[in-house]
C-alpha positions in Angstrom: -24.6 -6.0 8.3 -25.1 -7.3 11.7 -24.7 -5.3 15.0 -21.1 -6.6 15.7 -19.9 -5.7 12.3 -21.6 -2.3 12.6 -19.9 -1.6 16.0 -16.5 -2.5 14.5 -17.1 -0.2 11.6 -18.2 2.7 13.7 -15.2 2.1 16.0 -12.8 2.3 13.1 -14.4 5.4 11.7 -14.4 7.2 15.1 -10.7 8.3 14.7 -10.0 11.3 12.4 -7.3 9.8 10.1 -9.3 6.6 9.5 -12.4 8.7 8.7 -10.3 10.8 6.3 -8.9 7.7 4.7 -12.3 6.1 4.3 -13.8 9.3 2.8 -10.7 9.6 0.4 -11.1 6.0 -0.9 -14.8 6.6 -1.4 -13.9 9.5 -3.5 -11.3 7.5 -5.4 -14.1 5.1 -6.4 -13.4 1.7 -8.0 -9.7 2.8 -8.9 -8.7 2.9 -5.3 -5.4 4.3 -4.3 -1.8 3.2 -3.4 -1.0 3.3 0.2 1.9 5.8 -0.3 -0.4 8.1 -2.1 -3.0 7.9 0.6 -0.3 8.9 3.2 1.0 11.8 1.0 -2.5 13.3 0.4 -3.4 13.2 4.1 0.2 14.1 5.3 0.4 11.0 7.6 3.7 9.1 8.1 3.9 5.6 6.6 4.0 3.6 9.9 1.0 5.5 11.3 -0.9 5.1 7.9 -0.2 1.3 7.9 -1.8 0.9 11.3 -4.9 2.9 10.3 -5.3 1.0 7.0 -5.1 -2.3 8.9 -7.8 -1.2 11.3 -10.0 -0.3 8.4 -9.4 -3.5 6.7 -10.0 -5.5 9.8 -13.3 -3.6 10.3 -14.3 -4.6 6.8 -14.7 -1.1 5.4 -11.7 -1.2 2.9 -9.9 -3.9 1.1 -6.4 -4.1 -0.3 -4.7 -5.7 -3.4 -1.1 -6.1 -4.0 0.1 -4.8 -7.4 3.7 -5.7 -7.8 5.5 -3.8 -5.0 2.6 -1.5 -4.3 -0.5 -2.2 -2.1 -3.6 -0.5 -3.5 -6.5 0.2 -1.2 -10.3 0.4 -2.1 -13.4 1.4 -0.2 -15.7 -1.7 0.1 -18.9 -0.2 -1.2 -20.9 -3.3 -0.2 -19.8 -2.8 3.4 -20.6 0.9 3.2 -24.1 0.2 1.8 -24.6 -2.5 4.5 -23.5 0.0 7.3 -25.9 2.6 6.0 -28.7 0.1 5.7 -28.2 -1.2 9.2 -28.3 2.4 10.6 -31.4 3.2 8.6 -33.2 -0.1 8.5 -36.1 0.9 10.6 -36.2 4.3 9.3 -38.3 6.4 11.7 -40.5 3.4 12.8 -42.1 3.1 9.3 -42.6 6.8 8.8 -40.1 7.4 6.0 -41.2 11.0 5.7 -39.2 11.6 8.9 -36.0 10.4 7.0 -36.9 12.4 3.9 -34.0 14.6 2.8 -31.3 12.3 4.1 -30.1 11.5 0.6 -30.4 15.1 -0.4 -27.6 15.9 2.0 -25.3 13.7 -0.1 -23.3 15.6 -2.8 -22.5 13.2 -5.6 -21.3 15.9 -7.9 
């Protein structure tokens, strides 16, 4: 991921609802979630949710797929990996021991 894409991604995630949506879609995994269900889970009105989903799509963090009358959204795990890789690319100036423990903070249970 380049610097401009990183800035767009971070700008999109800098708003609470969009951060909550992204985290929810990451938890949903490869199955994703329908737009209506995302709004219900986060208690966000449909028009507000639509705007936030569009911003996340345009930032390249999520993708959508039409399934009949429903639009399902998915976290873009390649984009997430790219963002994390960009942020940690020069991890501690060649001293990885400084970054040790970062992945211990992630709860994948």
